[in-house]
SEDRENTOR-842683 format. One record per residue (C-alpha): residue number from 0; z, x, y; chain. Coordinates in steps of 0.001 Angstrom, whole numbers. Example, Ala and Ser with C-alpha at 12.3 -4.5 7.8 and 13.67 -1.06 7.14 Angstrom:
% residues 2
R pos       z       x       y unit
R   0    7800   12300   -4500    A
R   1    7140   13670   -1060    A
//
This chain:
% residues 411
R pos       z       x       y unit
R   0     200   41904  -23831    A
R   1    3421   40650  -21419    A
R   2    1079   42266  -18722    A
R   3   -1946   39696  -19263    A
R   4     564   36643  -19623    A
R   5    1852   37341  -16976    A
R   6   -1773   38214  -14445    A
R   7   -2482   35104  -16130    A
R   8     530   32914  -14529    A
R   9     487   34786  -10772    A
R  10   -3406   33660  -11171    A
R  11   -2539   30152  -11872    A
R  12    -101   29381   -9145    A
R  13   -1996   31147   -6899    A
R  14   -1220   30074   -2938    A
R  15   -4099   27401   -3079    A
R  16   -2750   25696   -6172    A
R  17     903   25366   -5054    A
R  18     318   24342   -1449    A
R  19   -1960   21941   -2599    A
R  20     264   21073   -5597    A
R  21    2987   20414   -2993    A
R  22     808   18734    -433    A
R  23     -50   16235   -3189    A
R  24    3521   16074   -3837    A
R  25    4036   14538    -308    A
R  26     524   12614    -739    A
R  27    2182   10505   -3867    A
R  28    5452   10113   -2381    A
R  29    4116    8163     544    A
R  30    1839    6091    -741    A
R  31    4610    5311   -3320    A
R  32    7052    5048    -294    A
R  33    6250    1600     746    A
R  34    6876    -573   -2161    A
R  35    9763     723   -2753    A
R  36   10930      25     952    A
R  37    9325   -2760    1609    A
R  38   11420   -5400     694    A
R  39   14068   -3553    3146    A
R  40   12378   -2676    6220    A
R  41   10276   -6505    6046    A
R  42   14312   -8184    5990    A
R  43   14511   -5962    8675    A
R  44   11988   -6393   10985    A
R  45   13038  -10728   10182    A
R  46   10583  -11380    7714    A
R  47   12856  -13829    4753    A
R  48   11678  -15408    1349    A
R  49    8092  -15985      80    A
R  50    7160  -14574    3381    A
R  51    8339  -11018    2053    A
R  52    5335  -11022    -773    A
R  53    2927  -12472    1914    A
R  54    3422  -10323    4529    A
R  55    4310   -7032    1983    A
R  56     615   -7706     194    A
R  57   -1029   -8062    3463    A
R  58     344   -4627    4578    A
R  59    -906   -3054    1124    A
R  60   -3712   -4028    1473    A
R  61   -4165   -2663    5011    A
R  62   -2826     600    3432    A
R  63   -6201     347     800    A
R  64   -8687    -195    3153    A
R  65   -7184    2400    4986    A
R  66   -8157    4457    1582    A
R  67  -11471    3856    1153    A
R  68  -13083    4365    4327    A
R  69  -10863    7341    4501    A
R  70  -12085    8360    1165    A
R  71  -15840    8458    2770    A
R  72  -15228    9525    5845    A
R  73  -12893   13096    4087    A
R  74  -15200   12993    1402    A
R  75  -17716   13725    4230    A
R  76  -15985   15957    6108    A
R  77  -15374   18174    3276    A
R  78  -18814   18884    2436    A
R  79  -19986   19363    6204    A
R  80  -17542   21025    7528    A
R  81  -15325   22426    4497    A
R  82  -12919   21511    2396    A
R  83   -9745   23300    4044    A
R  84   -9952   21234    7107    A
R  85   -9899   17574    5409    A
R  86   -6463   19173    3872    A
R  87   -5695   20345    7662    A
R  88   -6685   17144    8931    A
R  89   -5377   14444    6256    A
R  90   -1817   15689    5996    A
R  91   -1727   15896    9544    A
R  92   -2763   11991   10037    A
R  93    -409   10754    7140    A
R  94    2623   12229    8012    A
R  95    2610   11421   11466    A
R  96    1592    8412   11117    A
R  97    4438    8160    8337    A
R  98    6908    9502   10717    A
R  99    5948    6772   12956    A
R 100    6647    3934   10366    A
R 101   10456    4880   10706    A
R 102   10137    3361   14510    A
R 103    8017     193   14032    A
R 104    9273   -2731   15382    A
R 105    6845   -5130   14745    A
R 106    5042   -6313   11753    A
R 107    1562   -5657   13613    A
R 108    2677   -2153   14550    A
R 109    3503   -1931   10733    A
R 110     -45   -2723    9616    A
R 111   -1468    -524   12072    A
R 112     525    2671   10718    A
R 113    -238    1484    7295    A
R 114   -3679    1796    7801    A
R 115   -3985    4995    9535    A
R 116   -1518    6071    6865    A
R 117   -3746    5184    4054    A
R 118   -7173    7034    6192    A
R 119   -5334   10179    6158    A
R 120   -3832    9743    2624    A
R 121   -7026    9121     908    A
R 122   -8105   12777    1569    A
R 123   -5512   14711    -332    A
R 124   -6435   14617   -3588    A
R 125  -10450   15407   -3196    A
R 126   -9746   17816    -803    A
R 127   -7537   19529   -3422    A
R 128   -9351   19120   -6293    A
R 129  -12308   20261   -5184    A
R 130  -11086   23151   -3147    A
R 131   -9062   24419   -6333    A
R 132  -12277   24057   -8557    A
R 133  -14092   25974   -6904    A
R 134  -11505   29009   -6374    A
R 135  -10539   29476   -9794    A
R 136  -12373   30583  -12299    A
R 137  -14465   27893  -14964    A
R 138  -12390   29706  -17505    A
R 139   -9278   27992  -15696    A
R 140   -9698   25309  -13207    A
R 141   -8569   22602  -15736    A
R 142   -4616   24376  -15284    A
R 143   -4770   24702  -12090    A
R 144   -6153   21003  -11331    A
R 145   -3396   19851  -13891    A
R 146   -1066   21862  -11857    A
R 147   -1367   20504   -8337    A
R 148   -1746   16891  -10900    A
R 149    1682   17563  -12156    A
R 150    3315   18268   -9351    A
R 151    1925   16091   -7503    A
R 152    2526   12806   -9672    A
R 153    6086   13634   -9386    A
R 154    5913   12971   -5456    A
R 155    6960    8988   -6706    A
R 156   10080    9810   -8447    A
R 157   10983   11636   -5467    A
R 158   10085    8758   -3318    A
R 159   12510    6330   -6134    A
R 160   15186    8862   -5211    A
R 161   14974    8952   -1578    A
R 162   14255    5443   -1233    A
R 163   17599    4363   -3154    A
R 164   19357    7219   -1156    A
R 165   18824    6447    2229    A
R 166   17547    4060    4715    A
R 167   14149    3034    4760    A
R 168   13942    4575    8012    A
R 169   14878    8230    7139    A
R 170   12891    7808    4147    A
R 171    9902    7353    5860    A
R 172   11212   10524    8761    A
R 173   11885   12854    4977    A
R 174    7895   12692    4325    A
R 175    6758   12469    7621    A
R 176    8978   16085    8600    A
R 177    7845   17268    4578    A
R 178    4403   16366    5513    A
R 179    4425   18465    8525    A
R 180    6451   21550    6699    A
R 181    3074   21706    4477    A
R 182     995   21978    7287    A
R 183    2344   25174    8399    A
R 184    2388   26435    4819    A
R 185   -1702   25216    4907    A
R 186   -2116   27890    7523    A
R 187   -2319   30863    4411    A
R 188   -5098   29272    2300    A
R 189   -8361   29759    2385    A
R 190  -11652   28601    2338    A
R 191  -13601   28323   -1152    A
R 192  -16229   30681   -1225    A
R 193  -19016   28635   -2850    A
R 194  -18531   26156     368    A
R 195  -19031   29299    2692    A
R 196  -22432   30724    1211    A
R 197  -23417   26452    1222    A
R 198  -23266   27138    4947    A
R 199  -26398   29399    4935    A
R 200  -28215   26696    2887    A
R 201  -31192   24488    3960    A
R 202  -29547   21191    1913    A
R 203  -28371   18238    2895    A
R 204  -24606   17800    2358    A
R 205  -21605   15531    2318    A
R 206  -24961   12376    2256    A
R 207  -22559    9784     614    A
R 208  -25580    7178     797    A
R 209  -27867    9615   -1511    A
R 210  -25171    8390   -4096    A
R 211  -27194    5199   -4093    A
R 212  -31047    6746   -4199    A
R 213  -31166    8433   -7566    A
R 214  -30362    6464  -10421    A
R 215  -29264    9436  -12059    A
R 216  -26240   10668   -9438    A
R 217  -25783    6731   -9058    A
R 218  -24909    6712  -13174    A
R 219  -23220    9979  -13315    A
R 220  -21176    8459   -9961    A
R 221  -20399    4985  -11494    A
R 222  -19573    6319  -14915    A
R 223  -16849    8916  -13245    A
R 224  -15462    5821  -11299    A
R 225  -15175    3367  -14621    A
R 226  -13636    6369  -16730    A
R 227  -10543    5321  -14597    A
R 228  -10231    1560  -14993    A
R 229   -7563    1756  -18260    A
R 230   -5450    3584  -14971    A
R 231   -4651     982  -12942    A
R 232   -5510   -1482  -15192    A
R 233   -1914    -217  -16794    A
R 234    -317     134  -12882    A
R 235   -1425   -3343  -11476    A
R 236   -1145   -5417  -13625    A
R 237    1306   -4448  -16752    A
R 238    4135   -2230  -14322    A
R 239    3253   -3763  -11000    A
R 240    4022   -7463  -12820    A
R 241    6672   -6126  -15451    A
R 242    9297   -8599  -14474    A
R 243    7159  -11191  -15029    A
R 244    6182  -10116  -18211    A
R 245    9763   -9153  -19048    A
R 246   10276  -12896  -19188    A
R 247    7401  -13667  -21591    A
R 248    7974  -11057  -24342    A
R 249   11543  -11459  -24030    A
R 250   13012   -8451  -22858    A
R 251   16923   -8820  -22965    A
R 252   17823   -8489  -18940    A
R 253   15832   -8788  -16366    A
R 254   13173   -5710  -15257    A
R 255   12952   -4130  -11797    A
R 256    9598   -3702  -10872    A
R 257   10268      39   -9341    A
R 258   12228    1637  -11986    A
R 259    9334       8  -14085    A
R 260    6886    2340  -12063    A
R 261    9472    5189  -11287    A
R 262    9697    5370  -15521    A
R 263    5593    5130  -15679    A
R 264    5335    7963  -12957    A
R 265    7640   10134  -15076    A
R 266    5411    9501  -18534    A
R 267    2714   10598  -16345    A
R 268    3771   13529  -15116    A
R 269    3515   14645  -18304    A
R 270    1205   13043  -19302    A
R 271   -1018   14666  -17201    A
R 272     185   18215  -17560    A
R 273    -639   17304  -21279    A
R 274   -3949   16486  -20595    A
R 275   -5439   19419  -18472    A
R 276   -4007   22135  -20806    A
R 277   -5050   19991  -24105    A
R 278   -8649   20579  -22425    A
R 279   -8329   23756  -21921    A
R 280   -7448   24274  -25340    A
R 281  -10591   21612  -26661    A
R 282  -12481   23313  -24404    A
R 283  -13420   19434  -24071    A
R 284  -12637   16866  -21061    A
R 285  -14494   13841  -22351    A
R 286  -12510   14384  -26286    A
R 287   -9306   14358  -24212    A
R 288  -10252   11127  -21885    A
R 289  -11414    9831  -25409    A
R 290   -7730   10795  -27084    A
R 291   -5573    9482  -23938    A
R 292   -8104    6221  -23499    A
R 293   -7458    4929  -27083    A
R 294   -3630    6282  -26469    A
R 295   -3661    4144  -23787    A
R 296   -4988     919  -25772    A
R 297   -2663    1249  -28245    A
R 298     590    1107  -26243    A
R 299   -1208   -1915  -23906    A
R 300    -577   -3779  -27589    A
R 301    2596   -2757  -28038    A
R 302    4041   -3702  -24868    A
R 303    2092   -7121  -24889    A
R 304    3068   -8222  -28345    A
R 305    6196   -6813  -29645    A
R 306    8482   -9366  -28730    A
R 307   12535   -8751  -27750    A
R 308   12794   -5111  -26226    A
R 309   16342   -4274  -25200    A
R 310   15693   -3042  -21306    A
R 311   16401     415  -22547    A
R 312   13498     512  -24578    A
R 313   11457   -1575  -22214    A
R 314   11869    1499  -20019    A
R 315   10904    3327  -22470    A
R 316    8189    1840  -23207    A
R 317    6772    2393  -19271    A
R 318    6819    6347  -19756    A
R 319    4475    6412  -23034    A
R 320    2037    4090  -21356    A
R 321    2645    6797  -18231    A
R 322    2429    9253  -20784    A
R 323   -1188    7524  -21746    A
R 324   -2871    6785  -18700    A
R 325   -1691   10921  -17312    A
R 326   -5688   11306  -17907    A
R 327   -5803   11279  -13792    A
R 328   -5761   15072  -13297    A
R 329   -8771   15446  -15848    A
R 330  -10429   12079  -14379    A
R 331  -10558   14027  -11208    A
R 332  -11288   17249  -12380    A
R 333  -14944   15886  -14516    A
R 334  -15681   13680  -11392    A
R 335  -15458   17211   -9096    A
R 336  -17761   18920  -11754    A
R 337  -20499   16553  -12529    A
R 338  -21752   17090   -8990    A
R 339  -23442   20067   -6724    A
R 340  -21211   21451   -4004    A
R 341  -23060   20057   -1180    A
R 342  -22069   16496   -2840    A
R 343  -18424   17807   -4474    A
R 344  -16202   16333   -1616    A
R 345  -17668   13829    -592    A
R 346  -17731   12523   -4797    A
R 347  -14217   13938   -6037    A
R 348  -12765   12281   -2466    A
R 349  -14050    9035   -2646    A
R 350  -14135    8332   -6458    A
R 351  -10268    8656   -6915    A
R 352  -10071    6046   -3314    A
R 353  -12791    3781   -5196    A
R 354  -10810    3485   -8592    A
R 355   -7349    2455   -7283    A
R 356   -9535     150   -4831    A
R 357  -10012   -1460   -8639    A
R 358   -6549   -3043   -8823    A
R 359   -8108   -5771   -6490    A
R 360  -10290   -7118   -8560    A
R 361   -8835   -6444  -11750    A
R 362   -5348   -8141  -10563    A
R 363   -8014  -10637   -9160    A
R 364   -9329  -11801  -12832    A
R 365   -6376  -11560  -14172    A
R 366   -4528  -13797  -11912    A
R 367   -7693  -16346  -12427    A
R 368   -7414  -16308  -16280    A
R 369   -3340  -16631  -16157    A
R 370   -3082  -19879  -15261    A
R 371   -5535  -21067  -17942    A
R 372   -4488  -18428  -20676    A
R 373    -994  -17759  -19788    A
R 374     219  -14240  -19343    A
R 375    -843  -12684  -22335    A
R 376   -3783  -13473  -23162    A
R 377   -5077  -13008  -19565    A
R 378   -3727   -9187  -19797    A
R 379   -5012   -8788  -23003    A
R 380   -8762   -9952  -21936    A
R 381   -8496   -7930  -19002    A
R 382   -7631   -5259  -20474    A
R 383   -9665   -4957  -23569    A
R 384  -12348   -5054  -20475    A
R 385  -11419   -2325  -18811    A
R 386  -10798    -248  -22008    A
R 387  -14493   -1393  -23375    A
R 388  -15617    -354  -20129    A
R 389  -14420    3020  -19941    A
R 390  -15642    4560  -22668    A
R 391  -19072    3402  -22786    A
R 392  -18361    5292  -19099    A
R 393  -17444    8165  -21062    A
R 394  -19779    8374  -23725    A
R 395  -22010    8558  -20880    A
R 396  -20944   11030  -19149    A
R 397  -21832   14732  -20062    A
R 398  -19800   17550  -21223    A
R 399  -18373   19985  -18005    A
R 400  -15921   22102  -19350    A
R 401  -16641   25949  -18058    A
R 402  -19532   25040  -16283    A
R 403  -20840   26534  -13116    A
R 404  -19997   24963  -10377    A
R 405  -22332   27403   -8006    A
R 406  -24920   24459   -7985    A
R 407  -26228   22027   -5482    A
R 408  -27616   18880   -5928    A
R 409  -31631   18230   -4565    A
R 410  -31175   15808   -1656    A
//
C-alpha cells in the first residue's frame, strides 16, 4: 500500500507538473506585481496626485490588451507548433519584459513593456494546463492541474512579500531572473504525445475562427468562459474597491487594497487545492464548480450586508471569498477537456485571458450603476447577474471528468 502511494506521489509531482507549476508561480508573481509597485514606480517617474490612478489604469489596460492578444497568439501557436514551444516562448518574453521594467524612465516606455509582458504572461497557464492534461492519465490529470494552480496562485503572495521588502526595481528584477532560471529548467520537459501524433493527422489545427463557425463549438467555448464570471467579479469589484466598500459597510479601520488582494489570493491557494482534489473524489467537474459558485454567492451577501466588521474579520472574509472563488483550477481544466487536441491549446489559453478581460465590462457596469444606486446595490445587481449567468453556463456544459482527451475537432 505504501509503495502504491509513493508511486502515485511520484506520478503527480513529475517534472512536467512541477516545472509548469513553478512557471505559473512566476507568471502570477509578475501579473500581480504591477498592482503592488504601481504607486512607488509611478511616483519615481514624477507622477503625482490623481494622475497616479489615471496613469495606473492606462498601464493596467495596456497589460490587459497584451494578454488578450497574447492569449490568441499563444493558443494558436500551441496547437500548430506544440505546447512546449509556448512554455519556452512565453516565459522568455515576460521575463525579459519584467526585467526591463526595472529600468523604465518614462510612462511611454513603461506602457510598451507592460504590453509586451502581458503578451508573454498570456501563454503560461493555458499551455501548462494543456500539457499537464495530455501528459497525465485521465484518472489523475485533475490532481496535476490542481497542483499547478495551487502552487502558481501562491505567486501573488510572493509578489506581495517581495514588493514590501524590496524596491520596485529590485522586485521586477527578481521576477525576471526567476523566469529565466525556469526557462533553463524547462529543457528537461517533453512534448505531449497527443500533440506529436497530431502532426501526421490531416486536420486543421489552431483555427481560432473555427470556434465561431459551429454553433456547438461556439456555445461550448462561451460556456467555458462564462462560468468564470464570479471569480473576476469578486477580484475586480469587491476586492479591488475594498477600501471604498469598507467605509460603506462600517469596517472599523481603513482597508489597504494590497492586503485585501493578498488575503484573497491566500484563500485562492486553498480553494484551488480543495476544488481540484474534490473534483477527483466526486468524479465530477460540474458539481464542484457548482458548489463553489454557490459558496461565492453566499459570501458575496455576507460581504455586502454584514455591517461593522473589525479589520481582522474583514481580511478573514477576504480569505473566505478567495477560497470560494478557488475553482480556477477546475475551471481551466474543464475548458481543456471540452475540446479536441487540434483546438485544445487555443481554447485553454484564450479562455482564462478572456475571462480576465471580463473585468472591464463588469467594473464598467458597476461604476455606471453606482452613481444612482450606491455602492452596495450596484455591487449586488452586478454580482447576481454574474452568478446567474455562470450557473446557466454550467448547467449547459457537459461533464468531462475521466474523458479520453485523444480526440479531434472536425474543422
